[in-house]
N, C-alpha and C positions, 0 to 999 in steps of 0.2 A: 511544945507546937505538936500536936498529934500526928503521927505520921500518917499520909494519904493512900488509903487505900490503894492496892494496884486493880486496875482495869480486867478483868477479865472478860473472855468471850461471851457472847452472848450466845448458848447454845441453840436457842430458837432464834436467834436473827442472822447475823453476817458476823464472818471474823472480818477483825479489822488487821491491815498489813499496813507498811509504812512505804513509802514511795518517794525515792531521793529527787529532787529539784533537777539535777542532772537526766534522770531518765527522762520526768516530764518534758524536759526539753529536748531531750532526741525523739521522742514520740511525735510531742509538735512537728519537728522539723520533716519527721517522714512523711507525717500527713499532710505537711505545706509541699514538699516533694511530690507527693502522688497527686494534689489537686492542682499542683502545676501540669505536670506531665499530664493528665487528660485533660485539662484546658486547652495544651497544646494540641494533642491530636485530635480534640474536636473542630479548634480553629483550623488544623492542616485539611481534616474534610470539609468543612463548611468552604473553603477558598477553592479546594478542588472540586466540589461540587458547583460552586460559582464559574468556575472555569470551563465545569461542564456544558450549564447550560448554556453561554457564550458561542461556545463551539456549536450547538445545537442550530440555536440563533439566526448566527452566522450561516450557516448550511440552509436553515429553509430560506432567510432572505434572499442568499444569492438563488437559488432555485426558481422560487415565485420571480424573479427578474428576470431568469431565462425565460421560464413558462409564459410571462405576459411579452417578451421580444416574439415567442415562437407562434403566439398567438395569432398573429396577422401577418404569418408569413406563409403565402400559398402553396409553395413548394413542397411544405410538407405534409401537405394530404395526398402526396404524388409517390412517397416512397420513406418515410419517417410515422406514419400516422400508428402503429404499433408503439415503436421507441417513445413516441410523445405521449399518448396514453400509458406506457409505463411509469415516465417521468412525474407524469400529473397524478398519478395514486400514489406514487411513494411521495410524492410533496403531501398528498392527504393524509396518507399513516404518520407521517413525521409530524405536522399541526397536530393530530389527535393523542401522541405519545405524547408531546411536549403538554397539552393541555393536561394529562393525567401524569406530569411530571417523574416520568419515564425517560430522562435524559439520556440513558446511552442509547435506548433506539430511537429517540427523536433523532438523535445527533447520526446517527449511520443513516436512517431509512431519509434523511436532508440530505448526506453525501452520495446516496445514493440516486436518487431526484437531480440534484447537479451534477454528478457525471455523465448521468444520459444526457439529459438536455445539453448541457456543455455538448458532448459529440454529436446531437443532432445540428448545431450552430458551425461547429467545426466541418460536418461535409459539406454543409450547404456553401460556406465561404470556400470549400476546393472545388466545388459544381462549377463557383460562379469565375473559376478562372481556368486556366488551361494545365493548373498542376492534376496531378494524380493521385497525392499523397503528402503525410506533414508528420515531422516527428511530435510527438505526443509525449513524450518524458524518457530521457537519457540517463544514464548512470556509468560512470568510466571512462573508456578509450572508445568512441564511434567517430568513423568517418564517412565520409561523402566525396564520391566524384562524379562526376557530370556530363556523361554522354559516356561514350565507349574509350574514351581517353581523356588527357588531361589530370591535373593535380589532386592529389587526395587534399581533403581540406576536413577541417574538424566540425562534425556536427552539431547543430544547432536545437534547441526545441521551437517549434512552430516554423522552420525552417521547410522549403516547400519541395516534394520531389515529382519529377518529371518522367517519362517513358524512358530509359535506357540508361538512367542514373544507377548508381552500386552503391550499396551500403556494406561498410565491413566493421565488425566486431572487435576489440582484442581480448587478452584472458580476463579482464575486469569489466570487459564492456558488456551493455546490453542496452536497448531500445524499446519505444511501445512507436509503431508507428500507426497512423489511421489510414484511411483509404475514403475515395469519393462514396463509395457506397457504404462507409460505418465499418467496413472489415477491419479488429483488430489486430493486429502483427507484433506478438513479443520475440523479437530479435537477441538471442540468446547470447552467450560468449562463446567465439570463435566462430563465428558464422557470416557470411558471404552471399548475397543474394541481388540482383539486379532486378529493376521494376520495370514489367513487360505492358503491353497495348492492352487495354480492356478488350476481349473477348466473348462469344457468344456462349451461352450457359442455358440451365434449367430454371431460370429464375425470370424473373421479370424485366431483365432488360442486362446487357454486358456488365459480364463480372470482371471482377477484376484480375489478374495475372500476376504471377513473381517465378521470378526463374532462380533457383535454388543453387549454387555451383557447392557448397560443401557447409555441413553445420547444423544448427537446431532453431526451427520455428514453431511458436506455439502462434496459434490464430483462432478470432472468435469471429463468427459470420454473423451478418443482420439477417432481420426477420426477411427480408425479400427479395435478396442475392446470394450466390455460393461464390465460391473463390477459388481460384484453378490453381497449382503450383508445378513446378516442371521440374523434374531434377536430371540428371548426367542420365539416368534410367528408367525413368515413368514421370507418369503425367497422374495429379490427383485434381479430383473434381471436388470441393468440401461444401456440403450442400448448404441449404438455406439454415438459421438458426442452430449450428454448430458450433463446437469447441475441440479444434483435433493439433497434433502436433506433426510434423515432418523433421526428419533430419538424417542429414546425407555424411558418409564417413569421408572426408579428405585425400584420403589414402586411393582406397578401392573403391569409390563411389557405390559402398551397397547403402541403400536406404532403409529406414524405419518409417511407415506409417501408421496413426492407431488415431482413433477417436475417441474424446472422454463426453461428449453430448453430440446426438444426431449421427453423422454419418458420411462417405466419399467413397466418390465411383475412381477405382482405381484402375490406370493398363499401362503395360509396360512396352518398351522400344522396341520389344517380340511379340506385341499382339494379346497378350497374356490380361485377362479382366478380372479384378475381385469386388464385392463389394464388401466395404468394411463398417462395420455397423457400432454403436456406442459400447465403449468396452473392449474393443476390439484392435488387435496391431495385425499389421503384414510384413515381414521382410522382403525388398526386394533385392534379390543379387543376380545380375545379369539380365539376361533375359525374364530371368524366372522371378513369381512369386508367389510366397509361402500360403498355405490357408491359412483364414484369417485366427488367431488366436488370441483366450478370453484374457482380461488384464482385471485385477483386482480393486474394488471401489473408492470410496476416497473416503477416507479417514475423519472423522468428525469429533475437533479437539472438545473436552472435558473442563476441563479447569488450565490456567485462572479463569478468570471472567475477560473479556475483551476490555482494553484499554486500563488496565490495572496500573496504580499508582503504589509504587513500593520507596518505604524510607531506608536509604544506603545503612543507617547507621544502626536503625533495629532488625530489620531482615538481611540476611549474608546466604540465603537459600530459596529457590524458586521449584517447586515441583509444576513442570509441565506434562500434560494426560491427556488420554484421546481416548475413544473407544477401538476396540478391536476387529478389526475388517477378515470377513470371512474369507479364508485360505489363503491370509497372508501368512510368509515365510518370515519378516523381516519387516525392516520399517528406517525410512530415511530422514533424519530430524535437522532442520536448517532452520540457526537463529540469524538476524540479517537488521543493521541499522538502516536497510532501505527496504522499499518495495517491491524492486525490482531483484532482491537476495543475489548481489553480486560482492563479492570482497567479504563473505561471510561471517560471524562471528564464532559458531559454529557449524559444523559439515558433517554430518557422522549419518555414514549410510548403511550401516548393519545393525542395526539396532533391534534384539529383537521381543524385550518388551513394551508397555503400551505407555509407560512414563517416563520421564528422565527429570534427575535434582541438577539446578544449574547451581553455581556457585557466583554470586554475586559481587563482583571486583570493581566494576565503574558506573559511574551516573550517564545519562542517555536514554534516548527512546529505540525500542527495537520492535520487531517483527518475527513470527516464529510461524512455522508450518511442518506439517509431515504426510508422508506419501508410503504407501504401501507395495512390496514387494510380492510377488503371488510365488512358487514355489518353483517356476521356470524361470525366475530371475526377472521376468517384465513389471516393470513399473507404472503402479495407477496414478490417477492424477492427485493433484497435492490439494492440500484440504483449503480451506479458503483462512488467509492469515488471519492470524490473532496478535495484540500489542500490547505490549504490558513499555511503562516507566518507572527508571531507578532516576532517584532525587534522593539527596542527604537534605535532611534539615536542618542540622546546624551541622558547621564544619570543625572538626576536633582538630586544637592545635594551631587554626589560623590567625586566631586573635581578631577583635572586634573591626580594623581594618581591612581585612578579608572579606567579611560578611558584607560589610555598606556596599563593598566597589560593585557599580553595576557592568556588567555584561561588556565585551569588545563588540563594534557591530558593525563593521565595513562591509560598505556596498561598491559594487560595479559597476558600470556604464548601463545605464537601463535603456532599454530597445526597444521601440515601438513598431509594430508591423499592425497597419490598421487600428483596429478595435483592441490589440492583444500586445500588454506590454512584458517582456522578460527582464525579471527581475533575481538580481544571483548580488550573493555575497559571502561573508564569511563571520561567524560568531564563535565562541568558546562551549567547547565541546559540552554534551552535556544540558545547553538551553533551549527552551523552547519561544520559537521563532513562527510569528505571524505575520502576513502581508495581508493588508485590507481585513482581519481577522478572521483569516484561514491558515489553520495550521500547517506549517511546512515542514519536510524529512528532510533531517540533515545527514550528511556525510561524516564520516568517522575524524575528519580532522576541523567539523563546524560549518564545512561548507553547504549551499544550499542554491537551488533554482528556481523559479516559479512561474508560470505563464499567467498571466491578470486579465480578464477577460473586463474589457469596462465600454459600459453601453452608455455610458452620458457624452455626447457631443462636447466638443469644447474642451476646457481644463479641467483636468482629474487629479486628484492627491494619491499619490500611492502612500500607506502607510506600511513600514516596516520598525514590528517591533520584538525585541528579544529579552529571555525575561529569567533567568536564573533560581537554581532550587530555593536561592533565598528571598525571593520576591523580588529584585533588584532590574529595573529595567535600563533598557538603552531604546529609543525612537527613533529612526530615521525619518524623516518624511520627503518623498518628490513630486513635482508637478508634469504632468505629460496630458501634450494638446492630441487628442483624438479628431480627426478632419471626419465631415460627413459622407456617409459613401457615395 
């Protein structure tokens, strides 16, 4: 039998190579893993986008219900016409952004509309009674004392305040208080103040007043009235449409008065007066008031985008960056699990760079903000908070039993005040909680509190839904009865 000729490579064609079966199997397995990974990322992003659409639609639906409720309210025209117009315009923009599939913008504009319209509803409810204010949001230890004496009691959301009531926050406490005229006070930690009777002012009617004994408050006035803040050494009248702060040292009674937007008129107990303009601060020492000094402007966040979702298994670091502020010597950066920025995860007050790299070590929802300090040490306004969420797409080493387990969800007693129901409970840290379709901020231990506005008379269903990073859900439903006003 003649020998077979050896096949030589065709110099004008392709060379021949031998490839083992094992190599082919390895390549096939690699391609399969890459395809599965790509599919997983695609599904993960689609689910997140679907969740974002649901949030946007829920915000728009809630805002629309509030707008319709206020459309037949005659008292709106006499004190909240500008706020109603703002809420209606934001709702219109939210619907347009949803139609254009800009889901993040639709959600944000819808939330702004909902918050503005809800503030009108709350203010009108206050005007209907003898109360002057109510707690809107609470974090940590906040106490209330009725009148000039009596025992301190735990403050609760939607509890109403009257003239003479005292509010006190602990080191880990903060509260947002809304007054009849629409003014919002954010009471910072280690602060004590007294709700005072309404007084005459430069606006369209009597203005809200408080007496600050010590601590720090930020306030935002309505478009129709200002607000008066009395301290041991001075009185400040914050003008309409202003954002400002007042701080009083507990030991020395020295005061600091600043305006981020708008302005205030300031007078000391000794008779000195000052006009404080936007981005200016005045220091009160005894009967003396300093000349107004300029504060740096508000930083503008650059990255990451708002409400970014991160996979903890794939991402271990996150860069936060912001635009430099003219004249800034340093920056203060805060990262927190709550919107009032109490018990912060990061509180760095001496950063010279305009970016910071975070190491991601756990799941949860976070917010971050930054403020600039001038060369003289004056701090400017905080940037608008941005959010990011960290979740694990797959838990390593936990086994299928852990991946399939739904999150625990324990609800406390749901208390109803008219059409407002207070929902509180606890779930596993890092889970996502929604009450009637609206996401709720979680504490570091998984606790949450949410005020729910129910517009339908009679029986209503409150649905609380907790979902962990693997998509497992626990749902609790509770019936509440809303009486007609």
